N, C-alpha and C positions, 0 to 999 in steps of 0.2 A: 388568577393568581390566589396562591393560598397564603396568608400572613397570619401568624399566630404569635407575634413578637412586639415589642415595643418599637416605636418610630424612632425615639432617642437612640436606643440600643441599636438598631438597624444601622442609623448612621454611621455610630462609633465602629462596628464591625466592617462596614463597607469602607471605612478609612483606613482599613488595615488591610485591603486588597493587594495582594502582590508579596504580603509577607508571611511569615508561619504561623501568625497568630490569627489569619484570618479564617474565618469558619463557612466554609460555602454551603452547609446544611443548617445555618443559623435560623433560618426563618420556619424551617419544618423541624426543627429540632424538639419542640415539645410535643409535636404530633408522634414522632419517633418515639420519645420516652411513654407516651401513653400508650402506645400500641405493644410496646416491649412490656410493660406493667400489666397490660390486658392479657398477654399471652403467658406471662409467668404466672397469672393468679389461676389460669385453666389449665395448665401444663400439669398433668399428673403420670409420672415416671411409670407406674405400673401398667399403663394404658399402652396399646399399640397406637404409636404414630407413624405418619409418612411424611417426607418433606424432601421435595424435588426444586432444583432451580429452574427458572423459566427465564429466557432472554427476550426481551423487546428490542427489535431492530429500532435504532435511531439515526437520524444524521445529523443531531443536535451538537454544536460545538462546545462540549462541556468536560469538565477535568475527571468524572467520574466516570468512564467509560470501564466496560468489564468485558473479558474475552474468555469463553468457555468452548475449549477445542472440539469437543464431542457433541453440539449440538447443532442444528441445521442453520440457525442464525448466530454467528460465531462473535460478533460484536453489538453491543447496545448499552 
């Protein structure tokens, strides 16, 4: 498990489970922000870039499933 947040804030967020204020990415949100900032720092619009989606099959019961119809693994 990866935890990059405060335990008190985690408990507060966990108490909001089932409501609109609950953040399912709360524990990894600092990592996401760091990755986004790093990507913005090295992105140069005049250079050629290529981005493609990748789907990893998962049987986990999570709320963040994604569907891509033209991929061999459609749900993940």
